C-alpha beads as a LAMMPS data file, in Angstrom:
LAMMPS data file: protein, C-alpha beads

223 atoms
222 bonds

1 atom types
1 bond types

-500.0 500.0 xlo xhi
-500.0 500.0 ylo yhi
-500.0 500.0 zlo zhi

Masses

1 110.0

Atoms # bond

1 1 1 -156.835 165.550 -435.936
2 1 1 -160.382 164.598 -435.143
3 1 1 -159.925 164.383 -431.383
4 1 1 -159.075 168.063 -431.275
5 1 1 -161.671 169.515 -433.634
6 1 1 -164.822 171.438 -432.797
7 1 1 -166.884 170.110 -429.924
8 1 1 -170.382 168.662 -430.175
9 1 1 -172.376 167.592 -433.211
10 1 1 -174.236 170.327 -435.086
11 1 1 -176.698 171.225 -436.633
12 1 1 -179.161 173.552 -434.916
13 1 1 -180.412 176.634 -436.819
14 1 1 -178.589 179.708 -435.505
15 1 1 -180.538 182.455 -433.798
16 1 1 -179.585 186.027 -434.637
17 1 1 -181.777 187.936 -432.195
18 1 1 -178.704 188.886 -430.190
19 1 1 -177.767 191.347 -432.944
20 1 1 -181.038 193.256 -432.655
21 1 1 -181.226 196.502 -430.715
22 1 1 -178.475 198.972 -429.787
23 1 1 -175.999 198.109 -427.039
24 1 1 -177.736 194.839 -426.235
25 1 1 -181.058 196.479 -425.302
26 1 1 -183.003 193.842 -427.157
27 1 1 -181.421 190.976 -425.249
28 1 1 -181.727 192.595 -421.813
29 1 1 -185.437 191.739 -421.542
30 1 1 -185.007 188.132 -422.604
31 1 1 -185.218 185.342 -420.013
32 1 1 -182.005 183.620 -419.020
33 1 1 -183.166 180.344 -420.530
34 1 1 -183.732 182.019 -423.902
35 1 1 -180.295 183.650 -423.887
36 1 1 -178.613 180.376 -422.979
37 1 1 -180.405 178.636 -425.819
38 1 1 -179.332 181.376 -428.250
39 1 1 -175.717 180.949 -427.159
40 1 1 -175.914 177.194 -427.698
41 1 1 -177.430 177.748 -431.132
42 1 1 -174.635 180.141 -432.105
43 1 1 -172.087 177.584 -430.947
44 1 1 -173.627 174.669 -432.825
45 1 1 -173.979 176.781 -435.968
46 1 1 -170.311 177.630 -435.582
47 1 1 -169.569 173.909 -435.448
48 1 1 -171.345 173.495 -438.768
49 1 1 -169.193 176.171 -440.375
50 1 1 -166.075 174.609 -438.833
51 1 1 -166.854 171.230 -440.378
52 1 1 -167.472 172.985 -443.701
53 1 1 -163.995 174.569 -443.393
54 1 1 -165.614 178.015 -443.247
55 1 1 -163.317 179.153 -440.458
56 1 1 -164.201 182.836 -440.612
57 1 1 -167.921 182.221 -440.132
58 1 1 -167.226 179.673 -437.403
59 1 1 -165.135 182.195 -435.481
60 1 1 -167.873 184.792 -435.829
61 1 1 -170.527 182.485 -434.375
62 1 1 -168.364 181.394 -431.463
63 1 1 -167.732 185.037 -430.605
64 1 1 -171.468 185.759 -430.768
65 1 1 -172.158 182.909 -428.382
66 1 1 -169.566 184.239 -425.946
67 1 1 -171.016 187.727 -426.218
68 1 1 -174.435 186.440 -425.174
69 1 1 -172.943 184.469 -422.291
70 1 1 -170.864 187.411 -421.108
71 1 1 -174.000 189.169 -419.899
72 1 1 -174.980 186.119 -417.852
73 1 1 -171.612 185.296 -416.313
74 1 1 -171.610 186.494 -412.704
75 1 1 -167.798 186.573 -412.608
76 1 1 -167.799 189.040 -415.504
77 1 1 -170.768 191.177 -414.492
78 1 1 -169.941 191.533 -410.779
79 1 1 -167.804 194.702 -411.254
80 1 1 -170.681 196.480 -413.063
81 1 1 -173.429 195.346 -410.712
82 1 1 -176.038 198.059 -410.278
83 1 1 -175.776 199.356 -413.830
84 1 1 -178.783 198.350 -415.900
85 1 1 -181.328 195.605 -415.201
86 1 1 -179.990 192.630 -413.257
87 1 1 -180.601 189.068 -414.347
88 1 1 -181.997 186.597 -411.834
89 1 1 -179.443 184.140 -410.381
90 1 1 -178.756 181.141 -412.560
91 1 1 -179.727 177.669 -411.407
92 1 1 -176.999 175.053 -411.034
93 1 1 -178.051 173.527 -414.354
94 1 1 -177.914 176.915 -416.079
95 1 1 -174.489 177.659 -414.573
96 1 1 -173.218 174.326 -415.872
97 1 1 -174.631 174.972 -419.350
98 1 1 -173.120 178.462 -419.420
99 1 1 -169.670 177.248 -418.411
100 1 1 -169.684 174.218 -420.707
101 1 1 -170.705 176.402 -423.643
102 1 1 -167.934 178.868 -422.845
103 1 1 -165.430 176.016 -422.674
104 1 1 -166.586 174.637 -426.025
105 1 1 -166.455 178.062 -427.688
106 1 1 -162.964 178.926 -426.449
107 1 1 -161.703 175.457 -427.351
108 1 1 -163.236 175.757 -430.795
109 1 1 -161.857 179.256 -431.337
110 1 1 -158.380 177.885 -430.618
111 1 1 -159.041 175.054 -433.072
112 1 1 -160.118 177.557 -435.720
113 1 1 -157.009 179.673 -435.297
114 1 1 -154.810 176.604 -435.682
115 1 1 -156.458 176.002 -439.069
116 1 1 -155.404 179.397 -440.417
117 1 1 -152.405 179.778 -442.695
118 1 1 -150.815 182.260 -440.292
119 1 1 -151.441 181.013 -436.761
120 1 1 -151.779 183.529 -433.935
121 1 1 -150.177 181.366 -431.261
122 1 1 -150.586 184.038 -428.592
123 1 1 -154.340 184.048 -429.071
124 1 1 -154.483 180.244 -429.202
125 1 1 -152.722 180.143 -425.845
126 1 1 -155.030 182.803 -424.414
127 1 1 -158.161 180.864 -425.364
128 1 1 -156.689 177.582 -424.115
129 1 1 -155.730 179.080 -420.760
130 1 1 -159.278 180.361 -420.301
131 1 1 -160.513 176.805 -420.644
132 1 1 -157.855 175.478 -418.286
133 1 1 -158.796 177.918 -415.554
134 1 1 -162.225 176.253 -415.476
135 1 1 -161.180 172.736 -416.430
136 1 1 -157.479 172.154 -415.608
137 1 1 -157.534 168.665 -417.083
138 1 1 -159.206 169.543 -420.385
139 1 1 -157.200 167.514 -422.903
140 1 1 -157.989 169.669 -425.931
141 1 1 -156.964 172.855 -424.159
142 1 1 -153.790 171.248 -422.815
143 1 1 -152.867 170.066 -426.303
144 1 1 -153.455 173.445 -427.926
145 1 1 -151.654 175.260 -425.134
146 1 1 -148.726 172.924 -425.719
147 1 1 -148.693 173.533 -429.465
148 1 1 -149.000 177.300 -428.985
149 1 1 -146.219 177.587 -426.406
150 1 1 -143.974 175.415 -428.560
151 1 1 -144.516 177.714 -431.545
152 1 1 -143.818 180.698 -429.276
153 1 1 -140.434 179.174 -428.373
154 1 1 -141.173 177.959 -424.840
155 1 1 -140.302 174.289 -425.227
156 1 1 -140.159 173.634 -421.480
157 1 1 -143.752 174.739 -420.851
158 1 1 -144.877 173.031 -424.052
159 1 1 -143.369 169.780 -422.834
160 1 1 -145.268 170.064 -419.551
161 1 1 -148.592 170.536 -421.339
162 1 1 -147.983 167.838 -423.922
163 1 1 -146.744 165.324 -421.349
164 1 1 -150.083 165.642 -419.561
165 1 1 -151.911 165.053 -422.835
166 1 1 -149.724 162.068 -423.682
167 1 1 -150.732 160.408 -420.417
168 1 1 -154.360 160.591 -421.523
169 1 1 -153.744 159.835 -425.202
170 1 1 -150.530 157.773 -425.310
171 1 1 -151.133 156.514 -428.837
172 1 1 -152.056 159.819 -430.471
173 1 1 -149.552 160.472 -433.260
174 1 1 -149.941 164.262 -433.287
175 1 1 -149.438 164.558 -429.549
176 1 1 -146.319 162.406 -429.672
177 1 1 -144.999 164.365 -432.671
178 1 1 -145.261 167.718 -430.898
179 1 1 -143.907 166.292 -427.656
180 1 1 -140.892 164.967 -429.577
181 1 1 -140.415 168.413 -431.151
182 1 1 -140.411 169.997 -427.691
183 1 1 -137.892 167.475 -426.352
184 1 1 -135.620 167.916 -429.367
185 1 1 -135.705 171.690 -428.968
186 1 1 -134.818 171.361 -425.287
187 1 1 -131.919 169.058 -426.157
188 1 1 -130.619 171.540 -428.728
189 1 1 -130.838 174.355 -426.206
190 1 1 -129.008 172.252 -423.604
191 1 1 -126.223 171.356 -426.037
192 1 1 -125.892 175.001 -427.072
193 1 1 -125.675 176.070 -423.430
194 1 1 -123.020 173.435 -422.672
195 1 1 -120.982 174.487 -425.685
196 1 1 -121.165 178.114 -424.597
197 1 1 -119.910 177.334 -421.090
198 1 1 -117.158 175.083 -422.439
199 1 1 -116.027 177.915 -424.666
200 1 1 -116.013 180.334 -421.742
201 1 1 -113.948 178.028 -419.537
202 1 1 -111.570 177.208 -422.378
203 1 1 -110.977 180.885 -423.075
204 1 1 -110.444 181.607 -419.370
205 1 1 -107.841 178.837 -419.074
206 1 1 -105.859 180.100 -422.082
207 1 1 -105.507 183.682 -420.859
208 1 1 -104.914 182.732 -417.229
209 1 1 -108.134 184.240 -415.967
210 1 1 -108.916 181.182 -413.858
211 1 1 -105.635 181.444 -411.958
212 1 1 -106.051 185.179 -411.336
213 1 1 -109.631 184.857 -410.186
214 1 1 -108.918 181.897 -407.892
215 1 1 -105.296 182.198 -406.632
216 1 1 -103.927 179.451 -404.356
217 1 1 -104.215 180.026 -400.611
218 1 1 -101.119 181.415 -398.877
219 1 1 -100.132 181.560 -395.266
220 1 1 -101.658 184.593 -393.678
221 1 1 -104.445 184.895 -396.266
222 1 1 -107.897 185.600 -394.920
223 1 1 -110.784 183.206 -395.180

Bonds

1 1 1 2
2 1 2 3
3 1 3 4
4 1 4 5
5 1 5 6
6 1 6 7
7 1 7 8
8 1 8 9
9 1 9 10
10 1 10 11
11 1 11 12
12 1 12 13
13 1 13 14
14 1 14 15
15 1 15 16
16 1 16 17
17 1 17 18
18 1 18 19
19 1 19 20
20 1 20 21
21 1 21 22
22 1 22 23
23 1 23 24
24 1 24 25
25 1 25 26
26 1 26 27
27 1 27 28
28 1 28 29
29 1 29 30
30 1 30 31
31 1 31 32
32 1 32 33
33 1 33 34
34 1 34 35
35 1 35 36
36 1 36 37
37 1 37 38
38 1 38 39
39 1 39 40
40 1 40 41
41 1 41 42
42 1 42 43
43 1 43 44
44 1 44 45
45 1 45 46
46 1 46 47
47 1 47 48
48 1 48 49
49 1 49 50
50 1 50 51
51 1 51 52
52 1 52 53
53 1 53 54
54 1 54 55
55 1 55 56
56 1 56 57
57 1 57 58
58 1 58 59
59 1 59 60
60 1 60 61
61 1 61 62
62 1 62 63
63 1 63 64
64 1 64 65
65 1 65 66
66 1 66 67
67 1 67 68
68 1 68 69
69 1 69 70
70 1 70 71
71 1 71 72
72 1 72 73
73 1 73 74
74 1 74 75
75 1 75 76
76 1 76 77
77 1 77 78
78 1 78 79
79 1 79 80
80 1 80 81
81 1 81 82
82 1 82 83
83 1 83 84
84 1 84 85
85 1 85 86
86 1 86 87
87 1 87 88
88 1 88 89
89 1 89 90
90 1 90 91
91 1 91 92
92 1 92 93
93 1 93 94
94 1 94 95
95 1 95 96
96 1 96 97
97 1 97 98
98 1 98 99
99 1 99 100
100 1 100 101
101 1 101 102
102 1 102 103
103 1 103 104
104 1 104 105
105 1 105 106
106 1 106 107
107 1 107 108
108 1 108 109
109 1 109 110
110 1 110 111
111 1 111 112
112 1 112 113
113 1 113 114
114 1 114 115
115 1 115 116
116 1 116 117
117 1 117 118
118 1 118 119
119 1 119 120
120 1 120 121
121 1 121 122
122 1 122 123
123 1 123 124
124 1 124 125
125 1 125 126
126 1 126 127
127 1 127 128
128 1 128 129
129 1 129 130
130 1 130 131
131 1 131 132
132 1 132 133
133 1 133 134
134 1 134 135
135 1 135 136
136 1 136 137
137 1 137 138
138 1 138 139
139 1 139 140
140 1 140 141
141 1 141 142
142 1 142 143
143 1 143 144
144 1 144 145
145 1 145 146
146 1 146 147
147 1 147 148
148 1 148 149
149 1 149 150
150 1 150 151
151 1 151 152
152 1 152 153
153 1 153 154
154 1 154 155
155 1 155 156
156 1 156 157
157 1 157 158
158 1 158 159
159 1 159 160
160 1 160 161
161 1 161 162
162 1 162 163
163 1 163 164
164 1 164 165
165 1 165 166
166 1 166 167
167 1 167 168
168 1 168 169
169 1 169 170
170 1 170 171
171 1 171 172
172 1 172 173
173 1 173 174
174 1 174 175
175 1 175 176
176 1 176 177
177 1 177 178
178 1 178 179
179 1 179 180
180 1 180 181
181 1 181 182
182 1 182 183
183 1 183 184
184 1 184 185
185 1 185 186
186 1 186 187
187 1 187 188
188 1 188 189
189 1 189 190
190 1 190 191
191 1 191 192
192 1 192 193
193 1 193 194
194 1 194 195
195 1 195 196
196 1 196 197
197 1 197 198
198 1 198 199
199 1 199 200
200 1 200 201
201 1 201 202
202 1 202 203
203 1 203 204
204 1 204 205
205 1 205 206
206 1 206 207
207 1 207 208
208 1 208 209
209 1 209 210
210 1 210 211
211 1 211 212
212 1 212 213
213 1 213 214
214 1 214 215
215 1 215 216
216 1 216 217
217 1 217 218
218 1 218 219
219 1 219 220
220 1 220 221
221 1 221 222
222 1 222 223
């Protein structure tokens, strides 16, 4: 559905300078602003491929964008601080651009995987959870996390995700369809559980197990 496709409107020509030089040496001397722009260009080029249904190329460009941003993300680079040249601190605007681009790329990677004939639900959930750790109310990530967990068999968690989405998009047919699937699966599981317990109690009553396990109190019995 359109509401959950790739983010932003392409098209900006993709830069490929990030591929030059071994082990990222070529990019290490580039200013932060240049690297951020390259990441945005990779993302928007990926959006073009996504709209053209070229999922493989779209995935490749989103990964390239994330690779560029990885070297700028202070939360990622903190453990290796002191190794190699350090980048100057990002401004608030640059931090916002970095995080928003990461969110878009992970959201779009999840969207791409859902387009494949064989969906890797585990990876869809992983990408969606990365978005949700930065933006807990991100509707696209909540929706895809719900779809992924439902496909993985966790209807209860799926229902929680999809219920949140339904509050934001109450008239969205796809959201309601998956939410109904989750609720139906939970109902089936509940009925199966009830039937199992009924069978256990019925069997216990027939062979006298209930009476032996819980004998009537007699005078002199302990508490």
